[in-house]
C-alpha positions as CSV (number, residue, x, y, z in Angstrom):
1,M,-21.2,-4.6,3.9
2,K,-18.2,-3.6,6.6
3,H,-15.3,-2.0,6.6
4,I,-11.8,-3.7,8.3
5,G,-8.5,-2.0,8.4
6,L,-5.9,-3.5,8.9
7,T,-2.2,-1.4,9.5
8,I,1.1,-3.9,8.3
9,A,4.5,-1.9,8.2
10,G,3.6,1.6,9.3
11,T,0.8,1.5,5.8
12,R,-3.0,1.2,6.4
13,Y,-5.3,-0.4,4.3
14,E,-8.9,-0.2,4.4
15,I,-11.6,-2.8,2.9
16,K,-14.9,-3.7,2.0
17,L,-16.3,-7.0,3.1
18,E,-19.3,-9.2,3.1
19,D,-20.5,-8.7,6.5
20,E,-19.6,-13.2,7.1
21,F,-16.5,-13.0,5.4
22,A,-15.6,-10.3,7.2
23,D,-16.6,-11.7,10.6
24,F,-14.9,-14.9,9.8
25,V,-11.2,-12.9,8.1
26,I,-11.0,-10.8,11.4
27,E,-11.2,-14.1,13.6
28,D,-8.9,-15.7,12.1
29,L,-6.5,-12.9,11.4
30,G,-7.3,-12.3,15.9
31,K,-6.3,-16.1,16.0
32,S,-3.1,-15.4,14.0
33,G,-2.1,-12.6,16.3
34,I,-3.0,-9.7,13.4
35,N,-4.1,-6.5,15.4
36,F,-6.6,-4.3,13.9
37,R,-5.9,-1.3,16.1
38,T,-2.0,-1.0,16.1
39,D,0.7,-1.7,13.8
40,N,1.5,-5.2,12.3
41,K,4.7,-7.1,11.5
42,A,4.5,-7.8,7.8
43,E,6.0,-11.7,9.0
44,K,2.6,-12.0,11.0
45,L,0.6,-11.6,8.4
46,L,2.7,-13.9,5.9
47,K,1.9,-16.6,8.6
48,A,-1.3,-15.8,9.4
49,Y,-2.2,-16.4,5.4
50,L,0.4,-19.8,5.6
51,H,-1.9,-21.1,8.4
52,L,-4.7,-20.4,5.7
53,A,-3.3,-21.9,2.8
54,K,-2.3,-25.0,5.2
55,E,-6.1,-25.4,6.1
56,S,-6.9,-25.3,3.2
57,S,-4.3,-27.8,1.5
58,S,-5.7,-30.4,4.0
59,H,-9.4,-28.9,3.2
60,E,-8.7,-30.5,-0.3
61,D,-6.8,-33.5,0.8
62,E,-9.9,-34.5,2.4
63,I,-12.3,-33.2,-0.2
64,E,-10.2,-35.3,-2.6
65,L,-10.6,-38.8,0.2
66,L,-14.1,-38.0,0.3
67,I,-14.7,-38.1,-3.5
68,D,-12.6,-41.1,-4.2
69,T,-14.4,-42.9,-0.9
70,L,-17.8,-42.1,-2.6
71,D,-16.9,-42.8,-6.3
72,G,-15.8,-46.5,-4.7
73,L,-19.1,-47.0,-3.6
């Protein structure tokens, strides 16, 4: 388990995550401009969430297409 600390609009949040998931979260939020050492604007976190939501939606569409393709075989 890893502890991750994130400050948003002056409030510090500490969470504990499984190691592999923590590494993913750190990398993904880092790519979205979230800094784990300084304060972040709520807008940055919202943008990071929307980026992840878009990726998730795209993955769901791809999975549905694969299922439809496999059903057609």
